FINUFI-519987 format. One record per residue (C-alpha): residue number from 1; residue in three letters; x, y, z. Coordinates in steps of 0.02 Angstrom, whole numbers. Example, Ala and Ser with C-alpha at 12.3 -4.5 7.8 and 13.67 -1.06 7.14 Angstrom:
   bagu   balum       xx       yy       zz
      1     ALA      615     -225      390
      2     SER      684      -53      357
END
This chain:
   bagu   balum       xx       yy       zz
      1     MET    -3083    -1681     2552
      2     LEU    -2973    -1637     2700
      3     PRO    -2853    -1766     2775
      4     THR    -2858    -1836     2951
      5     LEU    -2727    -1787     3078
      6     PRO    -2590    -1902     3143
      7     GLY    -2624    -2016     3290
      8     SER    -2493    -1923     3391
      9     ILE    -2606    -1770     3405
     10     ARG    -2747    -1875     3477
     11     GLU    -2636    -1966     3600
     12     GLY    -2544    -1815     3669
     13     ARG    -2364    -1843     3719
     14     ARG    -2341    -2020     3659
     15     GLU    -2159    -2054     3611
     16     ASN    -2109    -2087     3429
     17     ALA    -2287    -2069     3366
     18     THR    -2265    -1929     3242
     19     THR    -2249    -2021     3076
     20     GLY    -2317    -1913     2935
     21     VAL    -2307    -1750     3035
     22     TYR    -2188    -1619     2970
     23     CYS    -2020    -1646     3056
     24     GLY    -1923    -1495     3112
     25     MET    -2064    -1369     3101
     26     LYS    -2065    -1235     3235
     27     ARG    -2183    -1281     3376
     28     LYS    -2270    -1112     3376
     29     ARG    -2313    -1122     3194
     30     TRP    -2377    -1300     3214
     31     ILE    -2499    -1249     3352
     32     SER    -2563    -1107     3243
     33     LEU    -2588    -1221     3095
     34     LEU    -2681    -1346     3202
     35     LEU    -2808    -1217     3256
     36     VAL    -2826    -1155     3077
     37     LEU    -2863    -1331     3019
     38     CYS    -2990    -1352     3161
     39     LEU    -3080    -1196     3098
     40     LEU    -3077    -1258     2919
     41     THR    -3149    -1428     2965
     42     GLY    -3281    -1366     3086
     43     GLY    -3178    -1399     3242
     44     GLN    -3176    -1588     3225
     45     ILE    -3008    -1674     3206
     46     ALA    -3012    -1859     3166
     47     ALA    -2875    -1971     3229
     48     ALA    -2775    -2091     3122
     49     GLU    -2642    -2221     3150
     50     THR    -2474    -2223     3064
     51     PRO    -2396    -2370     2973
     52     GLU    -2279    -2394     3121
     53     ASP    -2428    -2410     3239
     54     VAL    -2503    -2549     3135
     55     GLY    -2373    -2679     3171
     56     SER    -2341    -2779     3016
     57     GLY    -2382    -2631     2905
     58     ALA    -2202    -2572     2912
     59     ALA    -2121    -2741     2891
     60     PRO    -1966    -2749     2780
     61     VAL    -2006    -2765     2596
     62     SER    -1969    -2936     2524
     63     ALA    -1878    -2948     2360
     64     GLU    -1975    -3102     2312
     65     SER    -2159    -3129     2283
     66     GLU    -2279    -3251     2204
     67     GLU    -2316    -3151     2049
     68     PRO    -2251    -2994     1962
     69     GLU    -2374    -2853     1935
     70     GLU    -2412    -2795     1758
     71     GLY    -2245    -2845     1682
     72     ASP    -2081    -2750     1691
     73     ASP    -2101    -2563     1717
     74     SER    -1918    -2526     1748
     75     GLU    -1897    -2441     1580
     76     VAL    -2053    -2333     1571
     77     MET    -2164    -2289     1719
     78     PRO    -2331    -2210     1674
     79     LEU    -2383    -2078     1800
     80     GLU    -2545    -1989     1833
     81     GLU    -2536    -1804     1795
     82     GLY    -2439    -1716     1933
     83     GLU    -2362    -1875     2005
     84     ILE    -2177    -1870     2052
     85     PRO    -2068    -2026     2064
     86     ASP    -2010    -2072     2239
     87     ASP    -1833    -2015     2278
     88     GLY    -1817    -2134     2425
     89     ASP    -1767    -1996     2546
     90     ASP    -1828    -2015     2726
     91     SER    -1822    -1863     2838
     92     GLU    -1777    -1873     3022
     93     GLN    -1932    -1870     3131
     94     VAL    -1944    -1771     3292
     95     PRO    -2083    -1800     3421
     96     LEU    -2200    -1657     3467
     97     GLU    -2191    -1620     3653
     98     MET    -2224    -1486     3784
     99     MET    -2336    -1368     3686
    100     ASP    -2450    -1250     3781
    101     GLU    -2573    -1110     3746
    102     ASP    -2443     -974     3777
    103     ASP    -2347    -1036     3624
    104     LEU    -2502    -1007     3518
    105     GLU    -2519     -821     3556
    106     GLU    -2339     -789     3505
    107     SER    -2348     -896     3349
    108     GLU    -2495     -805     3272
    109     TYR    -2382     -658     3232
    110     GLU    -2263     -771     3131
    111     TRP    -2396     -831     3008
    112     ARG    -2391     -773     2825
    113     ILE    -2456     -826     2656
    114     LEU    -2315     -886     2543
    115     GLN    -2307     -853     2356
    116     TYR    -2190     -829     2210
    117     GLY    -2042     -717     2255
    118     ASP    -2046     -748     2443
    119     GLU    -1891     -806     2536
    120     GLY    -1853     -867     2711
    121     ASP    -1856    -1011     2832
    122     ASP    -2043    -1038     2811
    123     VAL    -2017    -1061     2623
    124     LEU    -1880    -1188     2663
    125     GLU    -2003    -1278     2779
    126     LEU    -2133    -1278     2640
    127     GLN    -2011    -1350     2513
    128     THR    -1953    -1483     2635
    129     ARG    -2131    -1539     2671
    130     LEU    -2174    -1543     2486
    131     ARG    -2019    -1646     2454
    132     ASP    -2064    -1769     2593
    133     LEU    -2234    -1795     2511
    134     LYS    -2151    -1819     2339
    135     TYR    -2219    -1660     2260
    136     TYR    -2056    -1561     2250
    137     THR    -1890    -1617     2176
    138     GLY    -1793    -1454     2168
    139     SER    -1661    -1388     2285
    140     LEU    -1706    -1337     2463
    141     SER    -1660    -1156     2435
    142     GLY    -1786    -1061     2541
    143     ARG    -1833     -963     2384
    144     TYR    -2011     -976     2315
    145     ARG    -1984     -994     2128
    146     GLU    -2070    -1083     1982
    147     GLY    -2030    -1260     2042
    148     THR    -2106    -1226     2212
    149     ARG    -2259    -1145     2135
    150     GLU    -2290    -1294     2019
    151     ALA    -2270    -1416     2165
    152     VAL    -2398    -1318     2267
    153     LYS    -2519    -1319     2119
    154     VAL    -2508    -1508     2102
    155     PHE    -2532    -1530     2290
    156     GLN    -2684    -1416     2288
    157     SER    -2761    -1512     2143
    158     ASP    -2736    -1678     2234
    159     PHE    -2827    -1613     2388
    160     ASP    -2970    -1525     2297
    161     LEU    -2905    -1351     2336
    162     GLU    -2902    -1208     2212
    163     ALA    -2740    -1234     2114
    164     THR    -2670    -1057     2126
    165     GLY    -2490    -1101     2165
    166     ILE    -2502     -987     2318
    167     ALA    -2475    -1072     2486
    168     ASP    -2616     -987     2579
    169     ILE    -2673    -1030     2757
    170     GLN    -2786    -1174     2705
    171     THR    -2655    -1251     2590
    172     GLN    -2520    -1247     2724
    173     ALA    -2638    -1315     2856
    174     VAL    -2681    -1465     2747
    175     LEU    -2500    -1487     2692
    176     TYR    -2428    -1494     2868
    177     SER    -2566    -1604     2938
    178     THR    -2586    -1739     2806
    179     GLN    -2497    -1904     2831
    180     TYR    -2510    -1969     2654
    181     ARG    -2510    -1907     2477
    182     PRO    -2650    -1979     2368
    183     LEU    -2592    -2135     2274
    184     ARG    -2673    -2197     2116
    185     TYR    -2636    -2295     1957
    186     GLY    -2464    -2243     1893
    187     SER    -2396    -2184     2061
    188     SER    -2227    -2251     2117
    189     GLY    -2111    -2243     2266
    190     GLU    -2076    -2309     2439
    191     ASP    -2250    -2262     2500
    192     VAL    -2322    -2375     2365
    193     LYS    -2209    -2516     2427
    194     THR    -2272    -2488     2605
    195     LEU    -2451    -2491     2540
    196     GLN    -2422    -2653     2444
    197     THR    -2341    -2733     2597
    198     ARG    -2489    -2687     2708
    199     LEU    -2615    -2749     2579
    200     THR    -2517    -2912     2569
    201     ASP    -2529    -2931     2758
    202     LEU    -2717    -2902     2748
    203     GLY    -2734    -3035     2612
    204     TYR    -2788    -2921     2469
    205     TYR    -2627    -2912     2366
    206     LYS    -2525    -3058     2300
    207     GLY    -2413    -2970     2175
    208     LYS    -2235    -2908     2179
    209     ILE    -2187    -2775     2307
    210     SER    -2128    -2665     2163
    211     GLY    -2167    -2487     2218
    212     ASN    -2267    -2465     2057
    213     TYR    -2456    -2436     2076
    214     LEU    -2523    -2539     1931
    215     GLU    -2678    -2644     1899
    216     GLY    -2641    -2773     2034
    217     THR    -2624    -2638     2166
    218     ARG    -2778    -2546     2106
    219     SER    -2880    -2707     2112
    220     ALA    -2819    -2745     2289
    221     VAL    -2863    -2569     2349
    222     ARG    -3036    -2583     2270
    223     LYS    -3068    -2749     2359
    224     PHE    -3010    -2674     2524
    225     GLN    -3127    -2525     2500
    226     GLU    -3275    -2639     2463
    227     LYS    -3241    -2744     2618
    228     ASN    -3219    -2590     2729
    229     ASN    -3372    -2493     2665
    230     LEU    -3272    -2359     2573
    231     GLU    -3302    -2290     2400
    232     ALA    -3228    -2426     2290
    233     ASP    -3135    -2326     2158
    234     GLY    -2965    -2414     2174
    235     ALA    -2874    -2253     2221
    236     ALA    -2784    -2244     2388
    237     ASP    -2831    -2069     2446
    238     PRO    -2777    -2013     2622
    239     ASP    -2939    -2077     2700
    240     THR    -2917    -2248     2621
    241     GLN    -2735    -2257     2676
    242     THR    -2785    -2207     2853
    243     MET    -2907    -2353     2857
    244     ILE    -2781    -2473     2779
    245     TYR    -2651    -2436     2914
    246     SER    -2779    -2437     3055
    247     PRO    -2777    -2588     3174
    248     THR    -2966    -2599     3144
    249     ALA    -2943    -2628     2957
    250     ILE    -3043    -2779     2900
    251     GLY    -2935    -2908     2812
    252     LYS    -2991    -3008     2662
    253     ASN    -3030    -3164     2764
    254     ASP    -3090    -3079     2924
    255     GLY    -3264    -3133     2976
    256     GLU    -3271    -3280     2855
    257     PRO    -3307    -3457     2921
    258     THR    -3160    -3570     2960
    259     PRO    -3131    -3686     2812
    260     THR    -3179    -3867     2839
    261     PRO    -3111    -4021     2749
    262     SER    -3272    -4026     2646
    263     PRO    -3268    -3903     2501
    264     LYS    -3398    -3764     2502
    265     ASP    -3543    -3771     2380
    266     ASP    -3488    -3615     2288
    267     SER    -3324    -3699     2241
    268     TYR    -3417    -3816     2123
    269     LEU    -3493    -3796     1953
    270     VAL    -3655    -3895     1939
    271     ASP    -3723    -3954     1772
    272     GLU    -3911    -3935     1797
    273     GLU    -3948    -4062     1661
    274     MET    -3840    -4192     1751
    275     GLU    -3889    -4170     1932
    276     ASN    -3769    -4299     2001
    277     ILE    -3612    -4223     1924
    278     SER    -3514    -4078     1996
    279     ILE    -3346    -4009     1944
    280     ARG    -3220    -3949     2072
    281     MET    -3157    -3773     2041
    282     PRO    -2974    -3733     2078
    283     ASP    -2943    -3649     2246
    284     GLY    -2930    -3462     2216
    285     THR    -2887    -3377     2053
    286     VAL    -2762    -3465     1939
    287     PRO    -2655    -3327     1863
    288     PHE    -2618    -3323     1676
    289     THR    -2430    -3327     1647
    290     LYS    -2401    -3364     1462
    291     LYS    -2488    -3408     1300
    292     LEU    -2505    -3593     1258
    293     LYS    -2529    -3662     1082
    294     ASN    -2497    -3813      972
    295     GLY    -2318    -3870     1006
    296     SER    -2308    -3803     1185
    297     THR    -2249    -3925     1319
    298     GLY    -2225    -3931     1507
    299     LYS    -2314    -3920     1673
    300     LEU    -2437    -3785     1619
    301     VAL    -2497    -3891     1472
    302     LYS    -2523    -4038     1591
    303     GLU    -2626    -3927     1707
    304     LEU    -2727    -3867     1557
    305     GLN    -2762    -4046     1502
    306     GLU    -2815    -4096     1677
    307     ARG    -2933    -3948     1687
    308     LEU    -3008    -3980     1515
    309     THR    -3034    -4163     1565
    310     ALA    -3126    -4108     1724
    311     LEU    -3238    -3994     1620
    312     GLY    -3277    -4135     1497
    313     TYR    -3190    -4062     1344
    314     TYR    -3035    -4174     1336
    315     ASP    -3018    -4364     1343
    316     GLY    -2839    -4385     1285
    317     PRO    -2681    -4426     1383
    318     ILE    -2618    -4303     1517
    319     SER    -2450    -4292     1431
    320     GLY    -2398    -4110     1447
    321     ASN    -2386    -4101     1257
    322     PHE    -2502    -3977     1168
    323     MET    -2550    -4076     1012
    324     LYS    -2700    -4103      898
    325     ASN    -2819    -4170     1031
    326     THR    -2781    -4026     1150
    327     THR    -2804    -3899     1010
    328     ARG    -2973    -3976      968
    329     ALA    -3028    -3968     1151
    330     VAL    -2975    -3785     1167
    331     LYS    -3070    -3738     1009
    332     LYS    -3225    -3826     1075
    333     ILE    -3224    -3735     1242
    334     GLN    -3192    -3569     1153
    335     THR    -3341    -3598     1038
    336     GLN    -3454    -3648     1183
    337     ASN    -3407    -3491     1281
    338     GLY    -3427    -3362     1143
    339     LEU    -3241    -3341     1105
    340     LYS    -3154    -3347      937
    341     ALA    -3103    -3528      906
    342     THR    -2916    -3507      880
    343     GLY    -2856    -3661      975
    344     THR    -2731    -3548     1065
    345     VAL    -2746    -3519     1252
    346     ASP    -2728    -3332     1276
    347     GLU    -2770    -3239     1437
    348     GLU    -2956    -3228     1398
    349     THR    -2969    -3414     1360
    350     TRP    -2865    -3459     1514
    351     ASN    -2981    -3361     1628
    352     VAL    -3134    -3449     1554
    353     ILE    -3054    -3619     1582
    354     PHE    -2984    -3591     1757
    355     ASN    -3069    -3440     1836
    356     ASP    -3247    -3425     1768
    357     ALA    -3376    -3497     1888
    358     LYS    -3504    -3488     1747
    359     VAL    -3403    -3579     1614
    360     VAL    -3516    -3662     1486
    361     LEU    -3499    -3852     1485
    362     PRO    -3502    -3961     1328
    363     LYS    -3687    -4005     1338
    364     ASP    -3746    -3830     1387
    365     THR    -3819    -3704     1267
    366     PRO    -3670    -3611     1189
    367     LYS    -3647    -3427     1226
    368     PRO    -3677    -3317     1073
    369     THR    -3519    -3245      996
    370     PRO    -3528    -3056     1022
    371     SER    -3527    -2953      864
    372     PRO    -3359    -2865      860
    373     THR    -3360    -2676      855
    374     PRO    -3252    -2617      710
    375     VAL    -3094    -2529      765
    376     PRO    -3109    -2352      695
    377     PHE    -2925    -2320      656
    378     ALA    -2763    -2398      598
    379     ILE    -2594    -2311      615
    380     THR    -2438    -2317      507
    381     VAL    -2272    -2250      571
    382     ASP    -2165    -2210      418
    383     VAL    -1985    -2217      479
    384     ALA    -1910    -2156      315
    385     ASN    -2012    -1995      313
    386     GLN    -2033    -1981      503
    387     VAL    -2221    -1963      485
    388     THR    -2361    -2049      582
    389     THR    -2523    -2068      485
    390     VAL    -2693    -2114      558
    391     TYR    -2812    -2198      436
    392     GLY    -3002    -2218      450
    393     ARG    -3112    -2347      363
    394     ASP    -3177    -2324      185
    395     GLU    -3339    -2389      110
    396     TYR    -3263    -2562       93
    397     GLY    -3206    -2567      275
    398     ASP    -3022    -2544      229
    399     TYR    -2911    -2418      317
    400     THR    -2875    -2297      174
    401     VAL    -2949    -2130      229
    402     VAL    -2815    -2014      297
    403     VAL    -2879    -1941      461
    404     ARG    -2722    -1858      531
    405     GLN    -2538    -1847      485
    406     MET    -2406    -1799      612
    407     LEU    -2220    -1765      610
    408     CYS    -2132    -1882      732
    409     SER    -1964    -1943      797
    410     THR    -1936    -2131      794
    411     GLY    -1789    -2228      866
    412     MET    -1610    -2186      820
    413     LYS    -1515    -2312      715
    414     ALA    -1428    -2378      872
    415     THR    -1597    -2395      961
    416     PRO    -1724    -2419      820
    417     SER    -1912    -2427      841
    418     ASP    -1985    -2603      836
    419     VAL    -2031    -2631      653
    420     GLY    -2188    -2734      629
    421     ASP    -2374    -2736      667
    422     TRP    -2427    -2708      848
    423     VAL    -2601    -2711      925
    424     LEU    -2635    -2579     1058
    425     ASN    -2705    -2641     1224
    426     GLY    -2773    -2471     1277
    427     ARG    -2648    -2440     1415
    428     HIS    -2601    -2257     1434
    429     ALA    -2555    -2121     1559
    430     GLN    -2552    -1931     1559
    431     TRP    -2369    -1926     1617
    432     CYS    -2229    -2053     1611
    433     VAL    -2051    -2056     1675
    434     PHE    -1898    -2138     1596
    435     PRO    -1782    -2179     1742
    436     LYS    -1652    -2256     1626
    437     TRP    -1634    -2095     1527
    438     ALA    -1589    -1970     1664
    439     ASN    -1768    -1965     1732
    440     SER    -1841    -1884     1577
    441     TYR    -2029    -1860     1572
    442     ALA    -2161    -1856     1435
    443     ARG    -2347    -1825     1419
    444     TYR    -2490    -1928     1347
    445     TRP    -2406    -2099     1348
    446     THR    -2497    -2232     1244
    447     ARG    -2421    -2407     1246
    448     ILE    -2375    -2489     1079
    449     ASN    -2291    -2646     1147
    450     GLY    -2191    -2696     1300
    451     SER    -2043    -2588     1248
    452     ILE    -2108    -2433     1160
    453     ALA    -2253    -2309     1158
    454     PHE    -2320    -2151     1078
    455     HIS    -2287    -1999     1187
    456     SER    -2251    -1814     1179
    457     VAL    -2081    -1731     1166
    458     LEU    -1977    -1739     1325
    459     TYR    -1985    -1636     1485
    460     TYR    -1859    -1608     1624
    461     ALA    -1995    -1619     1759
    462     VAL    -2181    -1648     1780
    463     SER    -2222    -1470     1730
    464     ASN    -2299    -1401     1572
    465     THR    -2163    -1268     1562
    466     ALA    -2016    -1387     1584
    467     MET    -2009    -1447     1402
    468     ASN    -1844    -1505     1329
    469     THR    -1846    -1389     1177
    470     GLY    -1710    -1492     1093
    471     SER    -1826    -1642     1078
    472     TYR    -1960    -1529     1000
    473     LYS    -1838    -1462      869
    474     LYS    -1786    -1640      824
    475     LEU    -1961    -1692      770
    476     GLY    -1946    -1756      592
    477     GLN    -1780    -1842      634
    478     ARG    -1732    -2006      716
    479     ALA    -1703    -1955      896
    480     SER    -1783    -2075     1022
    481     HIS    -1732    -2238     1105
    482     GLY    -1870    -2330     1013
    483     CYS    -2030    -2239     1061
    484     VAL    -2126    -2129      939
    485     ARG    -2117    -1947      995
    486     LEU    -2248    -1822      939
    487     THR    -2296    -1643      977
    488     VAL    -2399    -1625     1135
    489     ALA    -2557    -1592     1034
    490     ASP    -2529    -1745      923
    491     ALA    -2486    -1859     1071
    492     LYS    -2646    -1800     1157
    493     TRP    -2747    -1839     1001
    494     ILE    -2682    -2019     1002
    495     TYR    -2714    -2028     1191
    496     ASP    -2894    -1965     1173
    497     ASN    -2950    -2054     1014
    498     VAL    -2854    -2216      987
    499     GLY    -2905    -2366     1091
    500     ALA    -2872    -2550     1118
    501     GLY    -2870    -2658      961
    502     THR    -2794    -2525      849
    503     VAL    -2657    -2596      738
    504     VAL    -2497    -2493      731
    505     SER    -2380    -2533      586
    506     ILE    -2202    -2470      604
    507     VAL    -2128    -2476      429
    508     GLU    -1951    -2451      361
    509     GLY    -1911    -2421      178
    510     MET    -2062    -2321      119
    511     PRO    -2026    -2205      -29
    512     ALA    -1975    -2027        8
    513     ASP    -2121    -1905       10
    514     PRO    -2051    -1728        9
    515     GLU    -2222    -1652      -24
    516     LEU    -2289    -1732      135
    517     ARG    -2144    -1675      243
    518     ASP    -2158    -1499      173
    519     SER    -2343    -1493      220
    520     LEU    -2302    -1545      400
    521     LYS    -2172    -1411      437
    522     LEU    -2143    -1388      624
    523     ALA    -2214    -1226      695
    524     PRO    -2092    -1114      794
    525     LEU    -2100    -1141      983
    526     ASN    -2150    -1005     1105
    527     THR    -2021    -1038     1241
    528     LYS    -2118     -939     1371
    529     THR    -2272    -1048     1363
    530     MET    -2188    -1200     1284
    531     THR    -2324    -1208     1152
    532     PRO    -2306    -1190      963
    533     TYR    -2349    -1022      888
    534     SER    -2513    -1033      794
    535     THR    -2488    -1059      609
    536     PRO    -2601     -990      471
    537     VAL    -2751    -1095      431
    538     PRO    -2706    -1194      274
    539     THR    -2792    -1146      114
    540     ALA    -2934    -1265       75
    541     GLU    -2895    -1395      -57
    542     PRO    -2960    -1343     -228
    543     GLU    -3102    -1444     -297
    544     TYR    -3039    -1587     -405
    545     LYS    -3135    -1657     -554
    546     ASN    -3051    -1775     -675
    547     THR    -3183    -1730     -804
    548     VAL    -3122    -1550     -811
    549     LYS    -2956    -1523     -901
    550     PRO    -2845    -1378     -844
    551     ASP    -2789    -1254     -975
    552     ILE    -2617    -1185     -935
    553     GLY    -2586    -1113    -1108
    554     ASN    -2401    -1087    -1141
    555     ARG    -2353    -1104     -958
    556     THR    -2251    -1248     -888
    557     LEU    -2272    -1325     -715
    558     LYS    -2108    -1375     -637
    559     GLU    -2021    -1394     -469
    560     ARG    -2073    -1260     -342
    561     SER    -2232    -1219     -440
    562     GLU    -2380    -1206     -323
    563     ASP    -2562    -1184     -376
    564     ALA    -2725    -1276     -410
    565     ASN    -2657    -1345     -574
    566     VAL    -2518    -1436     -481
    567     PHE    -2651    -1507     -365
    568     TRP    -2747    -1573     -517
    569     VAL    -2589    -1652     -587
    570     GLN    -2551    -1739     -422
    571     LYS    -2729    -1804     -401
    572     ARG    -2735    -1864     -581
    573     LEU    -2567    -1952     -569
    574     ALA    -2625    -2033     -407
    575     GLU    -2782    -2098     -496
    576     LEU    -2674    -2167     -637
    577     GLY    -2560    -2255     -512
    578     TYR    -2403    -2150     -538
    579     TYR    -2406    -2042     -382
    580     LYS    -2423    -2103     -202
    581     GLY    -2370    -1947     -109
    582     LYS    -2460    -1801      -30
    583     CYS    -2574    -1701     -147
    584     SER    -2522    -1532      -80
    585     GLY    -2529    -1421     -234
    586     LYS    -2342    -1394     -219
    587     PHE    -2229    -1467     -355
    588     LEU    -2079    -1551     -271
    589     SER    -1966    -1697     -313
    590     GLY    -2098    -1830     -279
    591     THR    -2213    -1753     -408
    592     LYS    -2070    -1737     -532
    593     ARG    -2030    -1923     -520
    594     ALA    -2212    -1968     -554
    595     VAL    -2220    -1849     -703
    596     ILE    -2063    -1925     -780
    597     ALA    -2134    -2102     -759
    598     PHE    -2297    -2050     -843
    599     GLN    -2207    -1962     -985
    600     LYS    -2097    -2114    -1022
    601     ASP    -2249    -2229    -1029
    602     HIS    -2340    -2111    -1148
    603     LYS    -2196    -2072    -1266
    604     ILE    -2179    -1892    -1210
    605     TYR    -2011    -1807    -1186
    606     ALA    -1973    -1854    -1004
    607     ASN    -1907    -1692     -930
    608     GLY    -2017    -1696     -773
    609     GLN    -2104    -1534     -822
    610     VAL    -2290    -1521     -860
    611     ASP    -2344    -1427    -1016
    612     GLN    -2515    -1428    -1098
    613     LYS    -2469    -1582    -1202
    614     THR    -2433    -1681    -1043
    615     ILE    -2595    -1623     -963
    616     ASP    -2692    -1675    -1119
    617     ALA    -2613    -1848    -1109
    618     MET    -2656    -1864     -924
    619     TYR    -2835    -1812     -961
    620     GLU    -2854    -1939    -1102
    621     ALA    -2769    -2083    -1008
    622     GLU    -2882    -2224     -954
    623     THR    -2913    -2230     -766
    624     PRO    -2892    -2403     -689
    625     THR    -3055    -2462     -611
    626     ARG    -3064    -2543     -441
    627     ALA    -3148    -2710     -445
    628     PRO    -3301    -2716     -331
    629     ARG    -3278    -2816     -173
    630     VAL    -3357    -2989     -183
    631     THR    -3421    -3065      -22
    632     GLU    -3398    -3252      -25
    633     THR    -3548    -3358       19
    634     PRO    -3499    -3469      166
    635     GLY    -3498    -3653      127
    636     PRO    -3597    -3781      228
    637     ASP    -3522    -3842      391
    638     GLY    -3429    -4006      374
    639     THR    -3496    -4160      462
END
């Protein structure tokens, strides 16, 4: 997809109409690039208007708004891969004037393809243009080095060009002609603020002018695209932005009939069984702001009670106090509408009550409660051992099967990770930026709660080769400001496989597990590629049978021993309830503690070493049996 050209090209010598055109570029080179772009696009150049030409589109950004968008993203800003935070720098803009065909013939001799190692004014121009479009954050040196190459690659990817990192003729033609960089979920900067302001003027966006492209902005863009016959994907590509800033853009309320004092039919819910009764719906969408439950008070509770009364679920006083009668009404509407009857008004329940035109009324047939899909994983973050473990479900449905174990870095003691159980909401991004911490970056960000997330080790820039090697070497130690850092591969596994509804338990005080930490040793880092050197494939676990007794003869198993017999001892001690660590086949201090405990209980000299006598006792010991799970028969419903 190639971008449209600025309106100034279509309108000739119009003054101050060059927004989005590279400022300061030599006129000869500009003419040459224009003709190249004409050739690439079949000779047709579409015209576009700039935000300044739209009128209100460039209005000053207000600091206040009706509603914040997606919470507070000042701490962590998820970015799409390749996105660069806005630096707020506006370049001086110079109008294009007095260009003729003679300039073109001379300029053709100045053209060259730019690539790694080149230097000169044209490289400086390239860096400046990339910086203006928020792709380049390095120094304007005029030297084509790694930072410039990576910025060119990201730009090429955004515009469906081959991402070679070489600024060839086509790449430069697109770069110098486009007005806008593509904006999508996770983008940030002044251009996002301008977009939000324009969408507000058109009636599509009611959130905060934050400069962060989050769900509210994506929804507004999607609605604009639907209304203006564009592909409704919620991403503001250059074509979409051209239409948004055009004076012919169709606003949300354009072409709709003028409202009359009488409400429209579609603003009512009609109970078909009671033909003479209709229920007035609130005007527009009523946003969810906070959870309400038994004990809550205030204006929101009063609005809830009024709405439940209108729907026929509540007949108590409109007091603003969330008590027994309100709880009963909420449970009833949740049951009727296929929700879990908790009596608490969360976002899903609120939207059914206030924003669902098909809400089921008390005398309607209830919606069936959907069968929940079991969440495949649960995650435990062990702060003491600095290990993150992913568990799958066993035959009883419990999360006991170890799927993956990963060395991590949790919060430092001054900035600890949030201990407790957290439910993931599925929000994630391929890159994120931490403005508070010197604009550090990380990959594969998966939200845990409003403060912390899983993500990779840190980077200095949005580039795969810009890893902060210090954060990699600190894995296995407390090192973060609360988030859970992982290797890139482990963070990607979480990003790809763990979804909404997964419970993450961050736990302090678990027993030391030296065998586990030893099995998760960090691989050395290849600093050229910023990837770990490949490690040998681990030896397959030996087969374990508690009905087969090892024979070690006169040998003794002790600390640092490593073989299949140690593995048998660890598995057997785990079955007997003495050992809860990693069964690695390597005898370390965790195994020794379990052996001593077993020897004391069985009247054996407790030296922590395993001889044949100790193995015989382990073999003869009675294995505790797990009681089968009993499913309770549900009792009859009360009357």
